[in-house]
Structure formats: structure tokens, C-alpha cells
N, C-alpha and C positions, 0 to 999 in steps of 0.2 A: 504494500500500500504506500502511496506517495504521502509525504509529510502534509501536503496541502489537503489531502483527503482525510488524513488522520485527525487534523485539527477541526475539520468541518463536520465530524461525526455527531449525529444527534440521537438521543434516546428513542425518539418516536420512529426512527427508521430501522430499529432493531426488533426482529420478530423471533421469539423463542420457539423452538421446535419441540414437539411432544417427546421425542426420544432423546433429548439432550441437544445441546448446541443451539445455534441460532442462524438466521440469515440477516444480512445487513444490505439495505438498498442504497447504493451510491447515487448521488445526484450528478450535476455537471462536474466533469473532470477534465484533465488535460487532454485525454484521448477521446472524450465524449462531449464535445462542445455543445451539441444540441441538447444535452441533459436528458437523454432518453433513459439513462440509468443502467446500472449493472447490479446484479445481486451476488453477494459474496457469502460464503459459508464460514461460520465461526465454530470452532470445535467446542465441545462441552467445557474443557479446561479454560478456554478463553472466556466463555460466558460466565463461568464461576468467578474469574478474576474481575470481570466487569461488574457483576452483581455485588461483589465485595466493595468495589470502588463506589458504586452507586449508594451503598449504605453509608459510606463515609462522607459523601458530598451530594446530598439529595436536592440541593437548591437549583442546579443548572439544567438547562435543556441540552446543553452540549455535553458529550461524553467526556471529552478531555478539555480541561479549562484550568485557569489559575486556581490555586488554593489559598484562601484568605483565612488566616487564624481568627480574625475578628468576627467571623461569621458565628462563632460559638460563644460570643459574649452574651451574658444575660443581663440586660439593662435593669431588670426588676431587682437584681441583687446589689445594685450600686448603692453607695452609702450616702449620696446626696442627690438632690434634684439636678444640679449642674453636671455631676458625673453621669447620671442616668441619661441626660440629654446628649452628652459626648458619646457615650456608649451606643445609644440609639443611632446616631449619625455614623459611627464606625461600622455598625452592623449593616446599615443601608449601603455604605460604600463597599463593604465586603460582598454583599449580595450582587451588586452591580459588577464588581470585579470578576466574580465567578461566572457571570453570564457572558462576559466578553470572550471573544475567540482568542485562542493562542495563535501566534504566527508560526509559520513553518520553521523560521529561524529559531524560535524558542524550543522546538523539538530537539535540536542539536544540543542545546544547553541541558535539557532534561536527560537526554541519553548520557551526556558526560557526567552529570551528577549521579546517575544510576551506576555508571561504570566505577566511579570513585567509591560508592557505597559497597560495590562488589569487590573492591580491592584492586581494581585496575587503574592504570595511570589515566586520570581524567584529562590530561593535556595532550593526549594522542591526536594527531592531525587526521588520522583515518576515520575517526568516529564522528559521524554527522547524522543528520536526519535521514539521509539516503542510505545509511549503513544497513538498516533493516531490509530494505528492498534488495540491495546487493547481496546481503547474506542469505536471503530467501532464495534468490536465483542460484547461488552457489550450493546451498543445501539441496535444492531440487536436482541439480546436475549430479551432485555426489550420490544421490539416491537413485540415479538412473534415468531421470527425465531428459527428454531431448530439448534442444533450445527452442523448438517450435512449441513444446508444451509449456516451457517457461514463459515464452512470449504470450501465450493465451492466459496463463495464470496471472502474469504481471500486467496484462492489458497494455502491451507494447505495440506500437504501430508496425514494427518489423522485428526480425531476429537479431538485428544489429546490436541492440542494447543487451539482451540476454547473453549474447556471445561476449560482449565486452565485460559484463559483470562477472561472468564465469570463466574468463580466459585463462586465469592461473590454474583453476581446478582442471579445466580441459587439457591444458598443456601438461600438467603433472600426470593426469590419467593417460594421455597419449604417450608420454615418455615411458611411463611404467609398463604400459602394454607393449610398446615397441621392444623394450629390453627383456620383457618376459618371453616374447616370441623369439628373440635372438638367443636367449638362454636355452629355450626349448629346442631350437634348431641345433645348437651346439651339442645338446644331449642326444639328438637324433629323434626327438619326439615333438613333431610340430604342434604348436599351440595356436588355437584359433581365438 
């Protein structure tokens, strides 16, 4: 999924399936300018993670949005009328902040914070909002998908981008296969 699609996701476009998982209906995207939409499948594990996220931040119509700590202030517990008024304003600003869309650029910063929490170097230049898209293409190729299948899954206009995304994986696989065939020929047992 593109970062622009990720930050545009809305709860009302998510439909839970009876057997687990869900579908999500995309609106206008980079490769669907007319906005006819595409339906994507979400695995049950993904839906569970989204449900947990929804419980934490029920205010917004957007699935992914800013998180404002002030949203959880309770003005009724303020010790004075002036403090209650300030807290009420802070809660209103927090609600507005959570309704606002994230930018695709903010996705990169979120990925880097998540990497830091996972113990990875958050300053790595390779980690961006596009990393999930590239990684998905590489994972698909590693699992045996063709670049045409990656193109369809990634909603790419041509095979050019899936080939570019997965070129290192494909180069490694081609090299390993070539050397395996050579080794088999040397042993006298051709390998296909």
C-alpha cells in the first residue's frame, strides 16, 4: 500500500468478514485517478491489530491519525473553573488534531520511531514510507510470486517497479540457481 493510501484510510471503508479478516475499499489512488476503487483483503491478524488501535483512539474517522495525549483529559476533575476551561479547550484541540490527516511524509517518521523502539538504528536512510511497499514486493518474490503477480498485488501500472523493488532478491536467486546448476553439472547430475 502506498503511504498516501495508508494515511487516507477511513473506518467506514472497512468491512469485517464472517470468517475473520476484512476487506478495505480504496478510493482515488495514484493508479486509479477516476476513483473507481479497489478492494483489498486484510488478514485476521491485521484486523485484530486495527481493532486494538480503534479501542485506543475511538475519536477519529481516519484509521491512522495523530495521537493527542490531551484527548484523555477530564475537565470535570480540574481543581478550578479556569483550569476546567483550559482543559476543555485542550480536549477540543486534541479532538481536532486526531481528525486531521497525517501526511505521507509523517509515515516515514513513524516507521523510524517504530524501528528505534524495535532496537534498530532509526537514522537509517533506507527506511521510509515506501519501505513497506518495497518489502512486500521482495517478500512476494522470495515466496515464489512472479513480478506480474507482484504488479497486480501492488497495483502497479507495469512490471517495471516490481522488478526494481525486487532486483536484489532476483539477482541473488538467479546467482544461487546458476551456481547450483554449475555444481550439479560438475557432479554429473544436472539440476533443473
